[in-house]
C-alpha positions as protocol buffer text, in pm:
chain_id: "A"
residue {
  index: 1
  type: MET
  ca { x: -2340 y: 6288 z: -1565 }
}
residue {
  index: 2
  type: ALA
  ca { x: -2108 y: 6222 z: -1277 }
}
residue {
  index: 3
  type: ASP
  ca { x: -2199 y: 5855 z: -1303 }
}
residue {
  index: 4
  type: THR
  ca { x: -2088 y: 5834 z: -1665 }
}
residue {
  index: 5
  type: GLY
  ca { x: -1767 y: 6014 z: -1581 }
}
residue {
  index: 6
  type: VAL
  ca { x: -1703 y: 5775 z: -1295 }
}
residue {
  index: 7
  type: LYS
  ca { x: -1763 y: 5479 z: -1525 }
}
residue {
  index: 8
  type: LYS
  ca { x: -1525 y: 5619 z: -1785 }
}
residue {
  index: 9
  type: GLU
  ca { x: -1265 y: 5691 z: -1520 }
}
residue {
  index: 10
  type: HIS
  ca { x: -1322 y: 5342 z: -1373 }
}
residue {
  index: 11
  type: GLY
  ca { x: -1270 y: 5192 z: -1718 }
}
residue {
  index: 12
  type: ALA
  ca { x: -951 y: 5390 z: -1765 }
}
residue {
  index: 13
  type: LEU
  ca { x: -822 y: 5284 z: -1424 }
}
residue {
  index: 14
  type: ALA
  ca { x: -916 y: 4922 z: -1485 }
}
residue {
  index: 15
  type: GLU
  ca { x: -674 y: 4920 z: -1777 }
}
residue {
  index: 16
  type: VAL
  ca { x: -391 y: 5035 z: -1552 }
}
residue {
  index: 17
  type: SER
  ca { x: -192 y: 4750 z: -1403 }
}
residue {
  index: 18
  type: TYR
  ca { x: -208 y: 4671 z: -1033 }
}
residue {
  index: 19
  type: ASP
  ca { x: 144 y: 4800 z: -967 }
}
residue {
  index: 20
  type: ASP
  ca { x: 70 y: 5135 z: -1130 }
}
residue {
  index: 21
  type: GLU
  ca { x: -230 y: 5185 z: -904 }
}
residue {
  index: 22
  type: GLU
  ca { x: -20 y: 5121 z: -596 }
}
residue {
  index: 23
  type: VAL
  ca { x: 238 y: 5373 z: -714 }
}
residue {
  index: 24
  type: ALA
  ca { x: -37 y: 5630 z: -775 }
}
residue {
  index: 25
  type: LEU
  ca { x: -183 y: 5574 z: -428 }
}
residue {
  index: 26
  type: VAL
  ca { x: 154 y: 5591 z: -258 }
}
residue {
  index: 27
  type: GLY
  ca { x: 237 y: 5906 z: -452 }
}
residue {
  index: 28
  type: ALA
  ca { x: -96 y: 6063 z: -354 }
}
residue {
  index: 29
  type: ALA
  ca { x: -46 y: 5972 z: 11 }
}
residue {
  index: 30
  type: THR
  ca { x: 307 y: 6110 z: 33 }
}
residue {
  index: 31
  type: GLU
  ca { x: 242 y: 6436 z: -149 }
}
residue {
  index: 32
  type: PRO
  ca { x: 1 y: 6679 z: 6 }
}
residue {
  index: 33
  type: ALA
  ca { x: -279 y: 6799 z: -217 }
}
residue {
  index: 34
  type: VAL
  ca { x: -240 y: 7156 z: -95 }
}
residue {
  index: 35
  type: ASP
  ca { x: 77 y: 7357 z: -62 }
}
residue {
  index: 36
  type: ASP
  ca { x: 110 y: 7439 z: 310 }
}
residue {
  index: 37
  type: ASP
  ca { x: 347 y: 7730 z: 250 }
}
residue {
  index: 38
  type: ASP
  ca { x: 82 y: 7964 z: 123 }
}
residue {
  index: 39
  type: PRO
  ca { x: -232 y: 7980 z: 344 }
}
residue {
  index: 40
  type: ALA
  ca { x: -412 y: 8184 z: 80 }
}
residue {
  index: 41
  type: ASP
  ca { x: -392 y: 7897 z: -162 }
}
residue {
  index: 42
  type: VAL
  ca { x: -581 y: 7658 z: 67 }
}
residue {
  index: 43
  type: THR
  ca { x: -864 y: 7514 z: -132 }
}
residue {
  index: 44
  type: ASP
  ca { x: -1143 y: 7275 z: -54 }
}
residue {
  index: 45
  type: PRO
  ca { x: -1049 y: 6927 z: -189 }
}
residue {
  index: 46
  type: VAL
  ca { x: -1409 y: 6862 z: -288 }
}
residue {
  index: 47
  type: LEU
  ca { x: -1422 y: 7177 z: -496 }
}
residue {
  index: 48
  type: ALA
  ca { x: -1067 y: 7163 z: -632 }
}
residue {
  index: 49
  type: THR
  ca { x: -1055 y: 7068 z: -994 }
}
residue {
  index: 50
  type: GLY
  ca { x: -787 y: 6858 z: -1152 }
}
residue {
  index: 51
  type: PRO
  ca { x: -709 y: 6783 z: -1513 }
}
residue {
  index: 52
  type: GLY
  ca { x: -1020 y: 6742 z: -1721 }
}
residue {
  index: 53
  type: GLY
  ca { x: -1228 y: 6950 z: -1482 }
}
residue {
  index: 54
  type: LYS
  ca { x: -1274 y: 6681 z: -1212 }
}
residue {
  index: 55
  type: SER
  ca { x: -1210 y: 6740 z: -847 }
}
residue {
  index: 56
  type: GLU
  ca { x: -940 y: 6552 z: -658 }
}
residue {
  index: 57
  type: ALA
  ca { x: -1204 y: 6399 z: -429 }
}
residue {
  index: 58
  type: GLN
  ca { x: -1383 y: 6251 z: -729 }
}
residue {
  index: 59
  type: MET
  ca { x: -1059 y: 6107 z: -858 }
}
residue {
  index: 60
  type: ASN
  ca { x: -981 y: 5957 z: -518 }
}
residue {
  index: 61
  type: GLY
  ca { x: -1333 y: 5812 z: -497 }
}
residue {
  index: 62
  type: VAL
  ca { x: -1297 y: 5655 z: -840 }
}
residue {
  index: 63
  type: MET
  ca { x: -960 y: 5514 z: -740 }
}
residue {
  index: 64
  type: ILE
  ca { x: -1106 y: 5369 z: -418 }
}
residue {
  index: 65
  type: LEU
  ca { x: -1393 y: 5213 z: -612 }
}
residue {
  index: 66
  type: SER
  ca { x: -1148 y: 5066 z: -856 }
}
residue {
  index: 67
  type: LEU
  ca { x: -939 y: 4921 z: -575 }
}
residue {
  index: 68
  type: LEU
  ca { x: -1250 y: 4783 z: -407 }
}
residue {
  index: 69
  type: ASP
  ca { x: -1352 y: 4617 z: -734 }
}
residue {
  index: 70
  type: LYS
  ca { x: -1008 y: 4462 z: -763 }
}
residue {
  index: 71
  type: ILE
  ca { x: -1024 y: 4344 z: -400 }
}
residue {
  index: 72
  type: ILE
  ca { x: -1366 y: 4191 z: -464 }
}
residue {
  index: 73
  type: GLY
  ca { x: -1227 y: 4017 z: -772 }
}
residue {
  index: 74
  type: VAL
  ca { x: -931 y: 3882 z: -574 }
}
residue {
  index: 75
  type: VAL
  ca { x: -1161 y: 3767 z: -292 }
}
residue {
  index: 76
  type: ASP
  ca { x: -1387 y: 3595 z: -546 }
}
residue {
  index: 77
  type: GLN
  ca { x: -1086 y: 3427 z: -702 }
}
residue {
  index: 78
  type: ILE
  ca { x: -965 y: 3316 z: -358 }
}
residue {
  index: 79
  type: GLN
  ca { x: -1309 y: 3176 z: -279 }
}
residue {
  index: 80
  type: GLN
  ca { x: -1315 y: 2986 z: -609 }
}
residue {
  index: 81
  type: THR
  ca { x: -968 y: 2851 z: -541 }
}
residue {
  index: 82
  type: GLN
  ca { x: -1072 y: 2756 z: -188 }
}
residue {
  index: 83
  type: ASN
  ca { x: -1383 y: 2578 z: -320 }
}
residue {
  index: 84
  type: GLY
  ca { x: -1165 y: 2391 z: -568 }
}
residue {
  index: 85
  type: LEU
  ca { x: -924 y: 2296 z: -291 }
}
residue {
  index: 86
  type: GLU
  ca { x: -1213 y: 2176 z: -73 }
}
residue {
  index: 87
  type: ALA
  ca { x: -1342 y: 1961 z: -360 }
}
residue {
  index: 88
  type: ARG
  ca { x: -993 y: 1817 z: -410 }
}
residue {
  index: 89
  type: GLN
  ca { x: -963 y: 1752 z: -37 }
}
residue {
  index: 90
  type: GLU
  ca { x: -1297 y: 1568 z: -35 }
}
residue {
  index: 91
  type: ALA
  ca { x: -1184 y: 1359 z: -333 }
}
residue {
  index: 92
  type: MET
  ca { x: -855 y: 1287 z: -156 }
}
residue {
  index: 93
  type: GLU
  ca { x: -1039 y: 1186 z: 162 }
}
residue {
  index: 94
  type: LYS
  ca { x: -1256 y: 947 z: -40 }
}
residue {
  index: 95
  type: SER
  ca { x: -947 y: 806 z: -207 }
}
residue {
  index: 96
  type: VAL
  ca { x: -772 y: 766 z: 127 }
}
residue {
  index: 97
  type: SER
  ca { x: -1073 y: 590 z: 279 }
}
residue {
  index: 98
  type: THR
  ca { x: -1090 y: 361 z: -26 }
}
residue {
  index: 99
  type: ILE
  ca { x: -719 y: 287 z: 6 }
}
residue {
  index: 100
  type: GLN
  ca { x: -759 y: 216 z: 378 }
}
residue {
  index: 101
  type: GLY
  ca { x: -1043 y: -26 z: 302 }
}
residue {
  index: 102
  type: GLU
  ca { x: -832 y: -202 z: 39 }
}
residue {
  index: 103
  type: LEU
  ca { x: -538 y: -218 z: 279 }
}
residue {
  index: 104
  type: SER
  ca { x: -754 y: -374 z: 549 }
}
residue {
  index: 105
  type: LYS
  ca { x: -878 y: -634 z: 297 }
}
residue {
  index: 106
  type: LEU
  ca { x: -521 y: -699 z: 188 }
}
residue {
  index: 107
  type: SER
  ca { x: -412 y: -735 z: 551 }
}
residue {
  index: 108
  type: LYS
  ca { x: -692 y: -983 z: 620 }
}
residue {
  index: 109
  type: ASN
  ca { x: -602 y: -1181 z: 308 }
}
residue {
  index: 110
  type: HIS
  ca { x: -237 y: -1176 z: 413 }
}
residue {
  index: 111
  type: ILE
  ca { x: -326 y: -1311 z: 758 }
}
residue {
  index: 112
  type: ASP
  ca { x: -541 y: -1584 z: 602 }
}
residue {
  index: 113
  type: THR
  ca { x: -260 y: -1674 z: 363 }
}
residue {
  index: 114
  type: ALA
  ca { x: -7 y: -1681 z: 647 }
}
residue {
  index: 115
  type: ASN
  ca { x: -232 y: -1915 z: 847 }
}
residue {
  index: 116
  type: THR
  ca { x: -277 y: -2142 z: 545 }
}
residue {
  index: 117
  type: VAL
  ca { x: 98 y: -2146 z: 482 }
}
residue {
  index: 118
  type: ASN
  ca { x: 164 y: -2230 z: 848 }
}
residue {
  index: 119
  type: LYS
  ca { x: -83 y: -2520 z: 829 }
}
residue {
  index: 120
  type: MET
  ca { x: 78 y: -2645 z: 510 }
}
residue {
  index: 121
  type: LEU
  ca { x: 425 y: -2619 z: 664 }
}
residue {
  index: 122
  type: GLU
  ca { x: 307 y: -2821 z: 965 }
}
residue {
  index: 123
  type: LYS
  ca { x: 172 y: -3088 z: 731 }
}
residue {
  index: 124
  type: VAL
  ca { x: 500 y: -3088 z: 538 }
}
residue {
  index: 125
  type: ARG
  ca { x: 690 y: -3135 z: 866 }
}
residue {
  index: 126
  type: LYS
  ca { x: 468 y: -3430 z: 956 }
}
residue {
  index: 127
  type: VAL
  ca { x: 514 y: -3582 z: 611 }
}
residue {
  index: 128
  type: SER
  ca { x: 889 y: -3527 z: 640 }
}
residue {
  index: 129
  type: VAL
  ca { x: 895 y: -3710 z: 973 }
}
residue {
  index: 130
  type: ASN
  ca { x: 692 y: -3993 z: 820 }
}
residue {
  index: 131
  type: VAL
  ca { x: 925 y: -4007 z: 519 }
}
residue {
  index: 132
  type: LYS
  ca { x: 1226 y: -4026 z: 750 }
}
residue {
  index: 133
  type: THR
  ca { x: 1061 y: -4306 z: 946 }
}
residue {
  index: 134
  type: VAL
  ca { x: 977 y: -4497 z: 628 }
}
residue {
  index: 135
  type: ARG
  ca { x: 1329 y: -4441 z: 497 }
}
residue {
  index: 136
  type: SER
  ca { x: 1487 y: -4575 z: 816 }
}
residue {
  index: 137
  type: ASN
  ca { x: 1251 y: -4876 z: 806 }
}
residue {
  index: 138
  type: LEU
  ca { x: 1345 y: -4939 z: 443 }
}
residue {
  index: 139
  type: GLU
  ca { x: 1714 y: -4912 z: 529 }
}
residue {
  index: 140
  type: LYS
  ca { x: 1667 y: -5163 z: 812 }
}
residue {
  index: 141
  type: GLN
  ca { x: 1480 y: -5397 z: 579 }
}
residue {
  index: 142
  type: ALA
  ca { x: 1752 y: -5356 z: 316 }
}
residue {
  index: 143
  type: GLY
  ca { x: 2010 y: -5450 z: 580 }
}
residue {
  index: 144
  type: GLN
  ca { x: 1806 y: -5752 z: 682 }
}
residue {
  index: 145
  type: ILE
  ca { x: 1764 y: -5854 z: 318 }
}
residue {
  index: 146
  type: LYS
  ca { x: 2141 y: -5828 z: 266 }
}
residue {
  index: 147
  type: LYS
  ca { x: 2197 y: -6045 z: 574 }
}
residue {
  index: 148
  type: LEU
  ca { x: 1946 y: -6300 z: 446 }
}
residue {
  index: 149
  type: GLU
  ca { x: 2107 y: -6299 z: 103 }
}
residue {
  index: 150
  type: SER
  ca { x: 2452 y: -6349 z: 255 }
}
residue {
  index: 151
  type: ASN
  ca { x: 2318 y: -6629 z: 478 }
}
residue {
  index: 152
  type: GLU
  ca { x: 2150 y: -6789 z: 177 }
}
residue {
  index: 153
  type: SER
  ca { x: 2465 y: -6769 z: -29 }
}
residue {
  index: 154
  type: GLU
  ca { x: 2663 y: -6922 z: 254 }
}
residue {
  index: 155
  type: LEU
  ca { x: 2415 y: -7203 z: 295 }
}
residue {
  index: 156
  type: LEU
  ca { x: 2427 y: -7268 z: -76 }
}
residue {
  index: 157
  type: LYS
  ca { x: 2805 y: -7281 z: -60 }
}
residue {
  index: 158
  type: ARG
  ca { x: 2789 y: -7541 z: 213 }
}
residue {
  index: 159
  type: ARG
  ca { x: 2514 y: -7734 z: 31 }
}
residue {
  index: 160
  type: ASN
  ca { x: 2357 y: -7801 z: 362 }
}
residue {
  index: 161
  type: PHE
  ca { x: 2047 y: -7618 z: 272 }
}
residue {
  index: 162
  type: LYS
  ca { x: 1738 y: -7832 z: 306 }
}
residue {
  index: 163
  type: VAL
  ca { x: 1377 y: -7736 z: 258 }
}
residue {
  index: 164
  type: LEU
  ca { x: 1125 y: -7839 z: 517 }
}
residue {
  index: 165
  type: ILE
  ca { x: 774 y: -7887 z: 399 }
}
residue {
  index: 166
  type: TYR
  ca { x: 505 y: -7834 z: 656 }
}
residue {
  index: 167
  type: GLN
  ca { x: 318 y: -8148 z: 730 }
}
residue {
  index: 168
  type: PRO
  ca { x: 81 y: -8197 z: 1024 }
}
residue {
  index: 169
  type: GLN
  ca { x: 223 y: -8545 z: 1094 }
}
residue {
  index: 170
  type: LEU
  ca { x: 572 y: -8408 z: 1111 }
}
residue {
  index: 171
  type: LEU
  ca { x: 456 y: -8138 z: 1347 }
}
residue {
  index: 172
  type: SER
  ca { x: 346 y: -8394 z: 1604 }
}
residue {
  index: 173
  type: HIS
  ca { x: 673 y: -8584 z: 1557 }
}
residue {
  index: 174
  type: LEU
  ca { x: 874 y: -8263 z: 1599 }
}
residue {
  index: 175
  type: THR
  ca { x: 694 y: -8171 z: 1915 }
}
residue {
  index: 176
  type: LYS
  ca { x: 810 y: -8500 z: 2066 }
}
residue {
  index: 177
  type: HIS
  ca { x: 1164 y: -8440 z: 1940 }
}
residue {
  index: 178
  type: PRO
  ca { x: 1235 y: -8072 z: 1952 }
}
residue {
  index: 179
  type: HIS
  ca { x: 1555 y: -8102 z: 1748 }
}
residue {
  index: 180
  type: PRO
  ca { x: 1506 y: -8308 z: 1434 }
}
residue {
  index: 181
  type: THR
  ca { x: 1773 y: -8554 z: 1355 }
}
residue {
  index: 182
  type: ALA
  ca { x: 1930 y: -8615 z: 1017 }
}
residue {
  index: 183
  type: ALA
  ca { x: 1709 y: -8922 z: 974 }
}
residue {
  index: 184
  type: ASP
  ca { x: 1398 y: -8713 z: 1033 }
}
residue {
  index: 185
  type: MET
  ca { x: 1512 y: -8473 z: 771 }
}
residue {
  index: 186
  type: ILE
  ca { x: 1572 y: -8746 z: 518 }
}
residue {
  index: 187
  type: TYR
  ca { x: 1234 y: -8893 z: 607 }
}
residue {
  index: 188
  type: GLN
  ca { x: 1073 y: -8559 z: 536 }
}
residue {
  index: 189
  type: LEU
  ca { x: 1242 y: -8527 z: 200 }
}
residue {
  index: 190
  type: GLY
  ca { x: 1140 y: -8875 z: 101 }
}
residue {
  index: 191
  type: HIS
  ca { x: 772 y: -8826 z: 163 }
}
């Protein structure tokens, strides 16, 4: 029968909020169960009966059991929370390791890209040097062409421009006379 009474009392205490239980415990701890002024009224706490015919010791035992149940519940909840946090931490560690792997791949790709860009820049520099060389050669040739055109126009103005046609006979004659004379020139034009 005491077991059913404890269960009923436990159920009644379970409905009480956590703060009310603390107040009840603090109140019980600060107030003595027995009045010390009258030694004749000293009673055994185990045998003393409270409201409803239950002893104070039984009530304290029920209260302790209730508090222990609440502590067990809180500890279980803390363990569940801790397990959840551990699972989250493991997931975070996996994510971090995945991110580190991706970052190392990205770094390698970046290095490869930088090397490729450096090679391309070197080739561009070489091409640029070649283009500058070709440009300067073209400018020189353009200058030479302008000089030739001006010389040609001057020769045409003087009308002293004569065309020499290569002939092997003339070559032997010219080797004997290094500077052709006007007669040689006329001879060449006539033949």
